[in-house]
N, C-alpha and C positions, 0 to 999 in steps of 0.2 A: 504494500500500500504506500502510495506516495503522498506526503504531506506538503501542501503548497503554501499554506499561510504560516507566517513566522510565529505567532503566539501558540499555535498548535504544535509546532516543531519544538519550541522551548518547553512546553508542558510535557511533551512526550520524553524529551531528553532528561528533564528533571525527575520524572517518574522512574526512568531507567537507572539514573544515578542513585535514587533512593532505594530501589530494589537491590542494587549492587552493594550498597552500604549495609543493608539489613542482612544480606547473605554473608558478608564478611564478618559481621558481628556474631551471627549464629555459628559460623565456622570457628571463631575464636572461643566460643563457649561462654560468652558474656554478653549481657544486654546492657545498653546504656541506661543508667538509673541514677537517681540522686543519692548522695551519701545518706546512710542510715542515721537514726537518732543517736546511737552510741558514738559513731564517728564524729558527728557534729559536736557532741558534748565534749569529747576528748580534745578536739581542735580548739574549742572555746576555753577549756581548762588550761591547755598549754599556752594559749594567747595571754590569759590572765597571769599565769606563772611567769611568762616572759616579761610582762609589764612590771610585775612586782620585783623581779630580779634586776631589771634596769634601774628602777627607782632606788633599790637598796644599793646598787653599785654606785650610783651618783652620790648618795649620802656618804658612802665609804670614801669616795674620792674627796669629798669636802672635808671629812675628818682627817684623812691622810694629809691633805694640803695644810690644814691648821696645825697638825702635829709637826709636820716637816718645817713649817714656818716658825713655830715656837722653838724647835730644836736648833734651827739655824741661828735664831736670835740668841739662844743660850750659848752656842758655841762661839759666836763672835764676841759676846760679853765676857766669856770666861777666859 
């Protein structure tokens, strides 16, 4: 069958590509799906943990800077 109009040709090609993609997914043994509830929870928990670790690290840097500054001051005075 010959398709003469462009929109029908585009639609047919898109359907063909969709069928190829579905066939490849079935061959791979996995279907495209959204992450599960547990996966989302784990990702959120690690995100929060990372945020906490960054804030703690920044605080420690501030303390280290103050301690270093005080020890430098003591060394020059002594």
